[in-house]
C-alpha positions as CSV (number, residue, x, y, z in Angstrom):
1,M,136.9,-20.4,66.7
2,D,136.2,-18.6,63.6
3,V,133.1,-20.0,63.4
4,E,132.1,-19.6,66.6
5,L,133.2,-15.6,67.0
6,S,130.8,-15.7,63.0
7,L,127.8,-16.6,64.9
8,A,128.3,-14.7,68.6
9,M,129.0,-11.6,66.1
10,E,125.5,-12.0,63.9
11,T,123.5,-13.0,67.2
12,A,124.3,-9.6,69.0
13,E,124.0,-7.6,65.7
14,D,120.2,-9.2,65.1
15,R,119.9,-8.3,69.1
16,N,121.4,-4.6,68.0
17,E,119.4,-4.1,65.7
18,Q,116.2,-5.6,67.6
19,R,116.9,-2.7,69.9
20,R,116.9,-0.1,66.9
21,L,114.0,-1.4,65.8
22,T,112.5,-0.8,69.1
23,R,114.0,2.4,70.8
24,N,113.1,3.8,67.2
25,N,109.0,2.7,67.0
26,L,109.5,3.7,71.0
27,S,111.0,7.2,70.1
28,R,108.2,7.6,67.1
29,K,105.1,7.0,69.5
30,Q,106.7,9.8,71.8
31,T,106.7,12.0,68.7
32,I,103.4,11.9,67.9
33,V,102.8,12.2,71.9
34,N,104.6,15.1,72.1
35,L,102.9,16.2,68.1
36,M,99.2,15.7,69.6
37,N,100.1,17.7,72.9
38,G,101.3,20.5,71.1
39,L,98.2,20.8,68.7
40,S,96.1,19.9,71.9
41,S,97.3,23.6,73.6
42,Y,97.0,25.4,70.4
43,V,93.2,24.1,68.9
44,I,91.8,23.4,72.7
45,P,89.6,26.7,73.4
46,K,90.9,28.7,76.5
47,A,89.2,28.4,79.9
48,K,87.2,31.4,79.0
49,N,85.4,30.2,76.7
50,F,84.5,27.3,78.2
51,A,81.3,28.2,79.3
52,E,80.1,28.5,75.2
53,C,80.7,25.0,75.0
54,D,78.6,23.2,77.8
55,V,81.6,22.0,79.9
56,S,81.8,21.8,83.4
57,S,84.3,22.5,86.1
58,S,85.1,19.3,86.6
59,E,85.6,18.1,83.3
60,I,87.8,21.3,82.6
61,L,89.7,20.1,86.2
62,S,89.7,16.1,84.4
63,L,91.1,17.7,81.6
64,S,93.9,20.0,82.8
65,E,95.1,17.0,84.8
66,T,94.8,14.7,82.0
67,M,97.2,17.1,79.7
68,H,100.0,17.5,82.6
69,T,99.9,13.5,82.4
70,F,100.2,13.7,78.4
71,H,102.9,16.8,78.7
72,G,105.2,14.8,81.4
73,N,108.7,16.9,81.0
74,Y,108.1,18.0,77.9
75,D,107.2,22.2,77.3
76,I,103.6,23.3,76.2
77,D,104.9,25.5,73.8
78,F,105.3,22.4,71.6
79,D,109.2,23.3,71.3
80,L,110.2,20.0,71.9
81,I,113.1,18.6,70.1
82,S,115.5,20.3,68.1
83,A,115.4,20.8,64.0
84,A,118.7,18.4,64.0
85,D,116.6,15.9,65.8
86,C,113.3,16.7,63.5
87,I,115.1,15.5,60.3
88,G,116.7,12.8,62.1
89,N,113.7,11.8,63.6
90,A,111.7,12.6,59.7
91,E,114.4,9.9,57.6
92,T,114.0,7.4,60.2
93,D,110.4,7.9,59.7
94,D,110.6,7.8,55.6
95,L,112.0,4.1,56.3
96,D,108.8,3.1,57.6
97,D,106.5,4.9,55.7
98,D,104.2,1.3,56.4
99,Q,104.0,2.5,59.8
100,S,102.1,5.8,58.9
101,D,98.5,4.0,59.5
102,D,99.4,2.1,62.8
103,N,100.3,5.8,63.9
104,F,96.9,7.6,63.0
105,N,95.5,4.5,64.8
106,L,97.8,5.0,67.6
107,I,96.5,8.9,67.8
108,N,93.2,7.3,68.3
109,E,94.0,5.8,71.3
110,L,96.2,8.7,72.6
111,L,93.1,11.0,72.2
112,L,92.0,10.5,75.9
113,S,88.5,8.4,75.1
114,N,87.3,9.9,78.4
115,N,88.0,13.6,77.5
116,K,85.4,15.1,76.4
117,Q,86.9,18.7,75.0
118,V,88.5,16.1,71.9
119,S,85.0,15.2,70.8
120,L,83.3,18.8,71.5
121,P,83.6,20.9,68.4
122,L,86.8,23.1,67.0
123,H,84.5,26.1,67.3
124,S,80.8,27.1,68.1
125,Y,80.5,27.6,63.9
126,T,81.4,24.3,62.3
127,D,81.0,20.6,63.7
128,I,84.1,19.1,63.0
129,S,85.7,18.1,66.4
130,T,89.1,19.0,67.8
131,K,89.8,15.2,67.5
132,E,89.3,15.2,63.6
133,F,91.0,18.4,63.5
134,C,93.9,17.5,65.1
135,T,94.6,14.5,63.0
136,N,93.7,15.7,59.5
137,V,97.0,18.9,60.8
138,L,99.0,15.5,61.7
139,R,98.5,13.6,58.5
140,A,98.9,17.4,56.6
141,F,102.6,17.8,58.4
142,R,104.0,14.1,58.1
143,Q,103.0,13.4,54.4
144,T,104.9,16.5,53.7
145,N,107.8,15.3,56.0
146,L,107.3,18.9,57.9
147,C,110.3,19.2,60.5
148,K,109.5,19.8,63.9
149,T,110.7,23.5,64.2
150,Y,108.2,24.1,60.9
151,S,105.4,22.7,62.7
152,T,105.6,24.3,65.3
153,N,105.5,28.1,63.9
154,M,102.8,26.6,61.4
155,L,100.9,26.0,64.9
156,K,102.0,29.7,65.8
157,L,101.1,31.4,63.4
158,I,97.9,29.8,63.4
159,D,97.5,30.3,67.2
160,S,98.7,34.3,66.3
161,V,95.0,34.9,65.3
162,E,93.7,37.3,67.6
163,N,90.0,36.5,68.4
164,L,89.2,40.9,68.7
165,F,85.7,40.1,69.9
166,T,84.1,39.5,73.0
167,K,80.4,38.1,72.3
168,R,77.1,38.5,75.3
169,K,73.3,37.8,75.2
170,V,70.9,39.9,76.4
171,C,67.0,39.4,76.9
172,L,65.0,42.0,75.6
173,S,62.1,41.5,78.0
174,C,64.1,42.0,81.4
175,Q,67.4,44.1,79.8
176,F,69.6,41.6,81.9
177,D,72.6,40.0,80.3
178,I,72.7,36.0,80.0
179,E,74.8,33.1,79.2
180,Y,75.4,33.2,75.4
181,S,74.5,29.6,75.1
182,A,71.7,30.0,76.7
183,T,68.5,29.0,75.3
184,S,65.9,31.0,77.8
185,C,66.4,34.0,80.6
186,F,66.8,32.4,84.1
187,K,65.0,35.5,85.3
188,C,62.0,36.1,83.6
189,V,61.7,32.8,82.4
190,S,61.0,34.1,78.3
191,N,62.2,31.6,76.0
192,E,61.4,33.2,72.4
193,K,64.0,33.8,70.0
194,T,63.2,36.8,68.7
195,Q,63.7,38.2,73.0
196,F,67.5,37.9,72.5
197,A,69.6,39.8,71.0
198,N,73.4,38.9,70.2
199,I,76.2,41.7,71.0
200,Y,79.7,42.0,70.2
201,D,82.0,44.2,71.0
202,I,86.0,44.7,70.0
203,D,89.1,45.0,71.6
204,Y,89.6,48.6,70.8
205,A,93.5,48.8,71.7
206,I,94.2,46.3,69.3
207,V,92.2,47.3,66.6
208,F,93.5,51.6,66.7
209,S,97.1,50.5,67.1
210,G,97.4,47.9,64.2
211,I,95.3,50.6,61.9
212,V,97.9,53.7,62.8
213,E,101.2,51.3,62.8
214,R,99.6,50.7,59.3
215,H,99.0,54.0,58.5
216,I,101.7,55.8,60.3
217,V,103.4,57.7,57.2
218,D,99.7,58.4,56.0
219,I,98.7,60.0,58.6
220,A,101.4,62.1,59.6
221,K,101.4,63.1,55.7
222,Y,98.0,64.0,55.7
223,R,98.4,66.0,59.5
224,E,101.3,67.9,57.5
225,K,98.4,68.8,54.8
226,I,96.1,69.8,57.3
227,L,97.9,71.7,59.0
228,S,99.0,73.9,55.8
229,E,96.8,77.0,56.0
230,K,97.6,76.9,52.0
231,Y,95.1,74.1,51.6
232,D,91.9,75.6,52.9
233,N,90.4,77.5,50.2
234,I,90.6,74.5,47.9
235,N,90.0,71.5,49.9
236,N,86.6,70.9,51.2
237,D,87.6,67.6,53.2
238,I,85.9,68.0,56.8
239,S,89.8,68.3,58.2
240,F,90.0,71.5,56.6
241,Q,86.6,72.9,58.0
242,K,86.4,75.7,60.8
243,I,85.2,73.1,63.5
244,Y,87.5,70.3,63.1
245,R,90.4,74.0,63.2
246,S,88.7,74.8,66.3
247,F,89.0,71.3,67.8
248,L,92.6,71.5,66.7
249,N,93.2,74.6,69.4
250,T,91.6,72.8,72.3
251,T,93.5,69.0,72.1
252,V,96.0,68.7,75.6
253,H,97.3,64.8,74.2
254,Q,99.8,64.0,71.7
255,P,100.2,62.9,69.1
256,F,96.3,61.9,68.3
257,I,94.3,60.7,65.9
258,S,90.3,62.0,65.7
259,T,87.5,60.1,64.6
260,L,83.8,60.1,62.9
261,I,81.3,57.7,64.7
262,H,78.9,55.7,62.4
263,L,75.6,54.3,63.0
264,D,73.6,52.4,60.5
265,G,71.5,49.0,60.5
266,I,70.7,46.3,58.0
267,P,68.5,43.6,57.8
268,L,69.6,40.2,57.5
269,D,66.3,37.9,56.9
270,T,63.0,39.4,55.9
271,S,61.0,36.3,57.2
272,T,62.6,36.4,60.6
273,K,63.3,40.6,60.6
274,L,67.0,39.5,62.0
275,T,68.7,43.1,61.5
276,L,72.7,44.4,62.3
277,W,73.6,47.2,63.8
278,L,76.9,48.7,63.2
279,L,78.8,51.1,65.4
280,S,82.0,52.2,63.7
281,C,84.4,54.8,62.9
282,S,86.8,56.5,60.8
283,I,90.0,58.1,61.0
284,L,90.0,61.6,59.9
285,E,93.5,62.3,59.8
286,L,93.5,59.9,57.2
287,P,93.5,60.4,53.4
288,P,89.6,60.1,52.1
289,H,91.0,58.0,49.4
290,L,92.3,55.4,52.2
291,R,90.0,56.7,54.9
292,N,86.9,55.1,53.3
293,Q,88.8,51.1,52.9
294,R,86.9,48.6,54.6
295,Q,90.0,48.0,56.2
296,N,90.2,51.3,57.8
297,M,86.8,51.4,58.7
298,I,86.7,50.2,62.3
299,I,83.8,48.5,64.1
300,L,83.2,49.3,67.5
301,S,80.2,47.1,68.2
302,M,77.3,44.9,67.0
303,W,74.3,44.1,67.6
304,V,72.1,41.0,65.9
305,G,68.4,40.9,67.1
306,T,64.7,41.3,65.7
307,R,64.4,44.6,66.9
308,Q,65.7,47.6,67.4
309,P,68.8,48.4,69.6
310,I,68.0,49.6,72.8
311,I,71.2,51.8,72.9
312,K,71.5,51.9,76.7
313,I,71.8,48.0,76.9
314,W,73.7,47.5,73.5
315,L,76.6,50.4,74.4
316,R,76.8,49.9,78.0
317,E,80.0,47.9,77.8
318,C,81.2,50.1,74.8
319,I,81.4,54.0,75.6
320,P,82.8,53.2,79.4
321,S,85.7,51.6,77.4
322,L,85.4,53.8,74.9
323,N,86.3,56.1,77.3
324,K,88.6,54.5,79.3
325,L,90.9,54.5,75.8
326,K,90.3,58.0,75.9
327,S,92.1,58.3,78.8
328,S,94.7,56.3,78.9
329,G,95.9,55.9,75.0
330,F,97.2,52.6,73.3
331,S,100.7,51.9,72.5
332,I,101.8,50.8,69.3
333,R,104.7,49.3,68.0
334,G,108.2,50.7,70.1
335,G,105.9,51.8,72.8
336,E,105.0,55.0,71.8
337,Q,101.6,56.0,73.2
338,W,99.1,57.6,71.0
339,F,95.3,59.0,71.9
340,V,91.9,59.3,70.0
341,Y,89.3,61.5,70.3
342,F,85.7,61.2,68.8
343,L,84.3,64.6,66.3
344,G,81.5,64.1,65.3
345,L,78.5,61.1,65.0
346,I,76.9,60.4,61.3
347,G,74.3,58.1,59.8
348,D,70.7,58.4,58.8
349,C,67.4,59.5,60.4
350,P,66.3,55.9,61.9
351,A,70.5,56.0,63.1
352,I,70.3,59.6,64.5
353,K,67.2,59.2,66.5
354,L,68.9,56.1,68.4
355,A,71.9,57.5,69.0
356,L,70.3,60.9,69.8
357,N,67.3,59.8,72.3
358,H,65.7,62.1,70.1
359,I,62.2,62.2,68.2
360,G,61.8,60.6,64.6
361,N,61.7,62.6,61.7
362,N,58.5,62.4,61.4
363,G,57.3,64.3,64.9
364,Y,57.3,66.9,66.2
365,Y,60.5,69.7,66.5
366,S,62.2,66.6,64.8
367,C,65.3,68.9,63.3
368,W,68.6,68.2,65.6
369,Y,69.8,71.8,64.1
370,C,66.7,74.4,65.2
371,K,63.4,73.9,66.5
372,I,61.3,74.4,63.7
373,E,58.1,72.5,65.0
374,G,56.7,71.4,61.1
375,V,53.0,70.7,60.2
376,H,51.3,67.8,59.7
377,M,50.0,67.4,56.0
378,C,48.8,64.3,53.8
379,N,49.5,62.1,56.9
380,K,53.7,63.3,57.2
381,R,55.3,66.2,58.5
382,Q,56.2,69.2,56.0
383,Y,58.4,72.0,57.2
384,H,58.2,75.0,55.5
385,Y,60.6,77.7,55.3
386,E,61.5,79.8,57.9
387,E,63.7,82.9,57.2
388,V,65.2,82.8,60.7
389,P,64.9,79.5,62.7
390,T,65.2,79.7,66.1
391,M,68.9,77.3,66.4
392,R,69.4,74.9,69.1
393,S,72.7,76.1,71.1
394,I,75.2,73.7,73.2
395,N,73.7,74.7,76.7
396,S,69.6,74.3,75.3
397,Y,70.6,71.2,73.8
398,R,72.5,69.8,77.1
399,S,69.5,71.6,79.4
400,E,66.5,70.3,77.4
401,S,68.2,67.1,77.1
402,K,68.5,66.7,81.2
403,E,65.0,68.1,81.3
404,A,63.5,65.4,79.2
405,E,65.2,62.4,81.4
406,V,64.4,63.7,84.5
407,K,60.7,64.1,83.5
408,G,60.3,61.7,80.9
409,E,59.0,63.8,78.5
410,N,59.0,65.1,75.5
411,I,61.2,68.9,75.5
412,N,61.1,70.4,72.3
413,G,62.0,66.8,70.6
414,H,64.5,65.8,73.2
415,L,63.4,62.4,74.8
416,G,66.2,62.2,77.4
417,L,70.2,62.0,77.2
418,S,72.3,61.2,74.4
419,F,74.2,57.8,75.1
420,F,77.4,59.4,73.1
421,H,77.4,62.8,75.1
422,E,80.2,61.2,77.1
423,I,82.8,60.7,74.5
424,L,82.2,63.1,72.2
425,D,84.6,65.8,72.2
426,I,82.5,68.7,70.2
427,P,79.5,69.0,71.9
428,L,76.4,68.4,70.3
429,P,74.8,69.9,68.6
430,H,78.3,71.2,66.4
431,S,79.0,67.1,66.3
432,I,76.0,66.0,64.4
433,L,76.9,65.6,61.0
434,M,74.0,65.3,57.6
435,D,74.1,61.7,56.0
436,Y,74.7,62.9,52.2
437,M,73.8,59.6,51.1
438,H,70.7,59.0,52.7
439,I,69.7,62.7,53.3
440,T,70.8,64.1,49.7
441,L,70.9,61.5,47.4
442,L,68.4,58.5,48.3
443,R,65.7,60.7,50.0
444,H,65.5,64.7,48.2
445,T,67.1,64.1,44.8
446,R,65.0,61.2,44.5
447,S,61.6,62.4,45.3
448,V,62.7,64.9,43.4
449,V,63.8,63.6,39.9
450,L,60.3,61.4,40.2
451,Q,58.3,64.1,40.4
452,I,59.8,65.6,37.3
453,Y,60.3,63.0,35.7
454,E,56.1,62.1,36.2
455,S,55.3,65.7,35.3
456,I,56.8,64.8,31.3
457,V,54.7,63.8,28.8
458,P,55.2,59.4,28.2
459,K,57.1,60.7,24.9
460,K,59.4,62.9,26.0
461,R,60.2,59.9,28.6
462,S,61.3,57.6,26.6
463,E,63.7,59.9,25.1
464,I,64.7,60.5,28.7
465,D,65.3,57.0,29.5
466,D,67.2,56.7,26.1
467,Q,69.9,59.1,26.5
468,L,70.1,58.4,30.6
469,K,71.2,54.7,29.1
470,F,73.4,55.9,26.5
471,Q,75.1,58.6,28.3
472,Q,79.2,57.9,28.1
473,F,81.0,58.6,31.3
474,P,85.1,58.8,32.2
475,H,86.8,55.3,32.8
476,T,87.0,56.1,36.6
477,F,82.9,56.2,37.1
478,N,82.2,52.7,38.9
479,R,79.0,53.5,37.9
480,K,76.8,55.3,34.8
481,L,73.6,56.3,34.8
482,K,70.1,53.7,34.8
483,P,66.5,55.0,33.4
484,I,64.5,56.2,35.6
485,K,61.9,54.0,34.3
486,S,63.8,51.2,35.7
487,G,63.1,51.8,39.4
488,H,65.9,51.2,42.0
489,M,68.4,53.4,41.7
490,K,71.6,52.9,44.0
491,A,73.0,55.6,45.7
492,S,75.8,56.5,43.3
493,E,73.9,56.5,40.7
494,I,71.7,59.1,41.7
495,K,75.2,61.0,42.3
496,N,76.0,60.9,39.0
497,L,72.3,62.2,38.1
498,L,72.7,65.0,40.4
499,L,75.8,65.9,39.4
500,Y,76.5,66.1,36.2
501,G,73.4,64.9,34.3
502,L,70.0,66.3,35.8
503,V,70.4,69.5,34.3
504,P,72.2,69.3,31.2
505,I,69.1,66.3,30.4
506,F,65.8,67.1,31.7
507,Y,66.2,71.3,31.3
508,Q,64.7,71.6,27.5
509,H,61.2,69.7,29.2
510,L,61.0,71.9,31.6
511,Q,60.1,75.8,32.3
512,V,62.2,77.5,32.2
513,D,61.7,78.7,36.1
514,K,61.8,75.0,37.2
515,A,64.7,74.2,35.6
516,A,66.9,76.7,36.7
517,H,65.4,75.9,40.4
518,I,66.7,72.7,40.0
519,A,69.9,74.3,39.1
520,L,70.6,75.8,42.2
521,F,70.3,72.7,44.1
522,V,72.9,71.2,41.8
523,C,74.9,74.0,41.7
524,A,74.8,74.2,45.8
525,I,75.7,70.9,46.1
526,R,79.0,70.2,43.8
527,M,80.3,73.4,45.6
528,L,80.0,71.1,48.4
529,H,80.8,67.8,46.5
530,G,84.0,69.7,44.9
531,P,87.1,71.4,45.4
532,K,86.9,75.2,46.6
533,L,86.7,77.0,43.0
534,F,84.9,79.9,44.6
535,G,87.5,80.1,47.6
536,H,86.9,80.2,51.5
537,E,83.1,81.8,50.5
538,T,82.2,78.5,48.6
539,G,80.6,77.1,51.9
540,L,78.4,79.9,52.7
541,L,77.7,80.9,48.8
542,A,76.3,77.6,48.6
543,H,74.4,78.2,51.6
544,D,72.8,80.8,50.2
545,L,71.6,78.9,46.9
546,L,70.2,76.4,49.3
547,S,68.2,78.7,50.8
548,I,66.6,80.2,47.6
549,Y,66.1,77.0,46.4
550,Y,63.9,75.8,50.1
551,K,62.2,79.1,49.8
552,D,60.4,78.5,46.7
553,H,60.2,74.8,46.9
554,C,56.6,74.2,47.3
555,K,55.9,76.3,44.2
556,H,57.7,73.9,42.6
557,Y,57.0,70.4,43.9
558,Y,54.7,69.1,46.9
559,N,54.4,67.5,49.7
560,L,58.6,67.3,49.7
561,E,59.7,69.7,52.7
562,N,60.8,67.0,54.4
563,L,63.5,67.3,57.2
564,I,66.3,67.5,54.6
565,D,68.0,70.6,53.7
566,F,68.8,72.4,57.3
567,A,72.4,71.6,57.4
568,L,73.2,70.1,54.2
569,Q,76.2,72.2,54.3
570,K,78.0,69.7,57.2
571,I,77.7,67.3,54.6
572,I,80.4,65.2,54.7
573,N,82.6,65.8,51.3
574,Q,84.9,62.6,50.3
575,Q,87.0,65.4,47.1
576,E,90.4,64.7,48.0
577,V,92.3,63.4,44.7
578,D,93.2,59.5,45.0
579,N,96.8,59.7,45.9
580,V,98.0,56.4,44.8
581,K,101.5,57.2,43.3
582,R,101.9,56.8,39.6
583,N,104.3,57.7,37.6
584,E,103.7,60.9,35.6
585,G,103.6,61.8,31.8
586,A,102.4,59.3,28.7
587,F,102.4,55.9,28.6
588,D,101.3,52.9,26.2
589,I,103.3,54.0,23.0
590,T,101.2,53.5,19.8
591,R,101.4,51.7,16.8
592,L,100.4,55.0,14.4
593,S,102.9,56.3,12.3
594,I,103.7,59.7,12.5
595,N,103.9,59.9,8.4
596,N,99.9,59.4,8.4
597,I,98.9,62.2,11.0
598,D,99.5,65.9,9.3
599,E,99.0,67.9,12.4
600,L,102.2,66.2,13.7
601,L,104.1,66.9,10.4
602,S,103.2,70.3,9.7
603,W,104.3,71.1,13.8
604,H,107.8,69.3,13.7
605,K,108.4,71.0,10.2
606,R,107.8,74.4,12.4
607,V,109.6,73.8,15.8
608,C,112.7,71.2,14.6
609,D,115.1,71.1,11.8
610,C,115.0,67.3,12.1
611,N,115.0,64.9,9.6
612,Q,114.8,62.2,12.1
613,I,110.6,62.7,13.2
614,A,110.1,59.2,13.8
615,T,112.7,59.3,16.5
616,C,111.5,62.8,17.4
617,I,108.6,62.5,18.3
618,I,106.9,59.8,20.0
619,I,103.3,58.9,20.5
620,Y,101.0,57.6,23.6
621,H,97.6,56.5,23.7
622,R,97.5,57.3,28.0
623,C,98.9,59.8,29.7
624,V,98.5,59.8,33.6
625,I,98.0,64.0,34.8
626,K,98.3,65.1,38.3
627,S,97.3,61.1,39.2
628,Q,94.9,61.4,37.1
629,T,94.6,58.6,34.0
630,Y,93.6,60.5,30.3
631,H,92.8,58.8,27.6
632,S,93.4,59.9,23.8
633,L,90.9,58.9,20.6
634,S,93.6,57.1,19.4
635,Y,93.1,54.2,22.4
636,P,91.8,51.1,20.9
637,K,90.1,49.9,24.6
638,R,88.4,52.6,26.0
639,Q,85.3,51.4,24.8
640,S,82.3,53.2,26.0
641,T,84.1,55.2,28.3
642,N,84.9,59.0,27.9
643,S,87.8,60.5,29.6
644,Y,89.6,62.0,26.5
645,F,87.2,65.1,26.5
646,V,89.2,67.5,28.7
647,K,88.8,71.4,29.7
648,Y,92.4,73.5,29.4
649,T,94.1,76.4,29.5
650,N,96.5,78.2,27.4
651,D,99.0,81.3,28.2
652,R,96.3,83.9,28.0
653,R,94.2,81.4,30.8
654,D,91.3,81.2,28.7
655,T,89.3,78.1,29.5
656,L,89.4,75.9,26.3
657,F,87.9,72.5,25.7
658,G,88.2,69.8,23.1
659,A,89.0,66.5,22.6
660,I,92.7,64.6,22.8
661,E,93.3,62.8,19.3
662,L,96.8,61.4,20.8
663,F,99.6,62.3,23.4
664,F,103.3,62.3,22.0
665,T,106.8,63.6,23.6
666,Y,108.8,65.6,21.7
667,K,112.6,66.0,23.6
668,D,111.9,66.3,27.1
669,S,107.7,67.6,26.7
670,T,104.9,66.0,26.6
671,L,102.2,67.3,25.0
672,A,98.6,66.1,23.9
673,L,97.1,66.9,20.0
674,I,93.9,68.4,21.0
675,N,91.0,68.9,18.4
676,N,89.0,72.0,20.0
677,Y,85.3,72.7,20.4
678,P,84.5,76.8,20.3
679,N,81.9,78.1,23.1
680,E,78.4,78.6,21.8
681,H,76.9,80.9,24.3
682,L,76.9,81.0,27.8
683,F,75.0,78.1,29.7
684,S,73.2,81.0,32.2
685,D,71.9,82.3,28.8
686,V,69.4,79.3,29.0
687,F,67.5,80.6,32.1
688,A,67.8,84.1,31.0
689,S,64.2,84.4,31.4
690,S,64.0,83.0,34.5
691,S,63.4,84.6,38.0
692,Y,66.5,82.9,39.3
693,H,68.7,84.1,36.8
694,S,70.8,86.6,38.9
695,S,71.2,84.6,41.5
696,L,72.4,81.4,39.5
697,S,74.1,83.4,36.2
698,K,77.5,83.6,38.8
699,Y,78.0,80.0,39.3
700,I,76.4,77.5,37.2
701,N,78.7,78.9,34.1
702,T,81.8,77.7,36.6
703,Y,80.2,73.7,35.9
704,F,78.3,73.7,32.6
705,Y,79.6,74.9,29.4
706,L,77.9,75.2,25.6
707,L,79.9,74.9,23.3
708,Q,79.7,74.6,19.1
709,A,78.9,70.8,18.2
710,K,81.3,70.4,15.7
711,P,85.6,70.5,16.5
712,S,87.3,74.0,14.9
713,S,90.9,73.9,15.2
714,F,93.8,71.7,16.3
715,H,95.8,72.8,19.4
716,Y,99.3,71.2,20.7
717,V,98.9,71.4,24.6
718,P,101.4,70.8,27.1
719,I,99.9,68.6,29.2
720,H,100.5,70.6,32.6
721,K,97.8,73.2,31.0
722,I,95.1,70.0,31.3
723,L,92.7,70.7,34.0
724,N,90.2,68.4,34.2
725,I,88.2,65.8,32.2
726,C,84.4,66.7,31.6
727,V,81.2,64.9,30.9
728,V,79.8,65.6,27.1
729,F,76.2,65.5,26.5
730,E,75.4,65.8,23.1
731,K,72.4,67.3,21.8
732,D,71.3,68.4,18.2
733,D,73.4,71.8,17.3
734,F,75.7,71.9,20.0
735,I,76.2,69.5,23.3
736,I,76.8,70.1,26.7
737,V,79.9,69.9,28.8
738,T,80.6,69.8,32.8
739,P,84.3,69.1,34.4
740,I,83.9,66.3,37.1
741,S,83.7,67.7,40.9
742,Q,86.7,65.3,41.6
743,A,89.1,62.8,40.2
744,Y,88.6,60.4,42.6
745,E,84.7,58.7,43.1
746,H,83.8,56.8,45.9
747,D,81.5,54.3,45.2
């Protein structure tokens, strides 16, 4: 009896084990089905993009029905099994790792053989199929024993990446939109690739809300600074100027951000002449060091084609959408409604020509601010100085644009209405801003420097090139100077040459009047580029210097009176100091022994009675002063940079210069041991015989100083009396120093 019972129990256990294995296999297969269904909901493109994948509507319907069959009673969001069940299934799977290959074979069976969607590429920029991607993701999940909950979260993370751009294709022959995947135009039967252009527009509300949420604290702080009038006389940023102040008095919606629109193009391929044109904008309520960062420059629209963009085709969806955004605003996290304004338009000459629907810079009446006609000389347009030019007013600009639009003619340079007049909150032409990089640096300064360089004898040119090549700059400068003979120079290199090196290096090789004339231009640009050293009159003084400079331009240069200097006072400057929070004071303790430094020993003996000099005074290599890092001569890693020669002051408010030997702390104070270089004479004395001396002397002595070649004495200077880092130009018997215009240099 016991034997029969034992056999019956063994048989029952075998059957039970068989049923358990069967259930486990079925459960495992169903888990894979559910996982594949969940993956499909994340990776299969949405219906609005099926047209791009060449899938017919019947195939989409078939796919929908198939997906419904697969899902059955399971949720589409892939949240099918509890975390505990996932762990239980994972433990069961661990017992049967040998069956993993069978599982992947099952995947192949489960992916519908008659469903074209799974064999299509995952997206239009890869040859990986949807099936292959799902298989690889599932394999990765199973090999890492990832439970269902975490698998779902990871897929949701992938799915959370937003597709911000909508794309369309236009035929340039008939100017109609066509299917994005089409290879020919059904209207004009054009199939040339060069006759098509791709346009990409962004989801403006999402992008604007994202940047405001990310920088809402920075925007609030900088807005407080803008509204505080105490910064008006020292800050040259656009947000502190007259036009922006006038705009603030007209704003209706609060809170808001204001933007500056930028238009530019860049070649992508020289063989096919394919070009990319970008319409972007920057937020003026962001401090410049944040405003200029790539992630904070908002791309509004893109044009990719072999021809220059046709603005009305390119922006016919962008401009109405921006107008709608202006009226309705956008919401940020928490439900707060923000509004956006568009204050100005900036770009180089070809870009502004397109944006304004205006004649190019080689035509008559090409200036956007005045009605100077220009003369045709030496195969190009020249614009001679006019004492009182006829300026374009808001009313005349609008009326002449309308007249040109109606008549289809050139009316004083206008070819029609600008497509941007609908969204600009400051009317044209006041909303046009000159592109400082292209017009002042890459165009005018480069042309002037090349003519000056060619006028110098070859032997002197070699000396100049050597000086440029080995000239030292502070460590914050991303680019130094290149020899002129090397050819191509980047804008940042030309900027450093214009602001700092042009006058000290070239003046000895030029006639006095010509050197003084170029110094007028340098001083004017430095007034606009840096802080307002002359108070609220700084802009007007710069305008006066530019007027004198341009009036006599033809005396010193030939065929360079191009469309350049009519509105340089409108240049957008980025002179705001980098406000990244840094701990003020000395850091980087040195290993120097104070017993070997006689100057510190004698100073300590005068000010302190203690015998513990090694603990009373601590020596440092570097120091942060007003968010700017200064080096000392004792700093071993400064290499070829010069961040130790400084401008400083004393209790009598004298302007002094010297090299920092070291930093040290004494009690609660931080001081610098500075080797002082006395003044030789005023730099303006160099131009004493020039006809420009009276106009120049008041300003050039603020930017350039001529000092003795050797130091004379040591000064013990509290760090709050150090004013700025200087660039030093060494001569045979003296040195020329110039303080940098700003601590923050945007490359």
